[in-house]
C-alpha angles and dihedrals in degrees: 000000000000116000089237090063098033090065090059091070097043120097091222089068091067103045095106096043124114109267130240110209130219120190130176106207141164108263089238087071092063139135084028156162093231120208117246092243090072097056129098114187140204132182119277089232091054089048089053089048090052093050092046095049090044090053091048089058092040091239117176097236092061089063098037099049122073110233097210108022132056118282127194121205128193127214095274092050090046090054091057092041090052092052091050092048089051089052092051091048089059098050106040122077097201119118095199091049091047090052091051091050090053091053090052095044090051090061094038091055090060090061100044113114092356111114092192094057132084135187113228117201114195120185118193 
């Protein structure tokens, strides 16, 4: 693989990107603000990649989540989102993308089966 393309799957390529935040919070904390300690972050370019690949496979999350404004998902939506993320993890051979999916799934897992929790997704 050419070095020009190899860098596109390395996490170091995305360090200076704008972040997209993911926070699992108790619904009593909404509408916010949410303390920094609750946020996991991925690169905006990896977020765009996730949305594009999700749309290519016609996955539900790519239609349900707003790409540029905050979205809030409940436990049922997180269950579906988690399954779709697991599917994408299995089909994409991209280490940076896989790492981003793990960050998201870490927050999603905190919401699963907990009616009082919500996942907040906050693009830049």
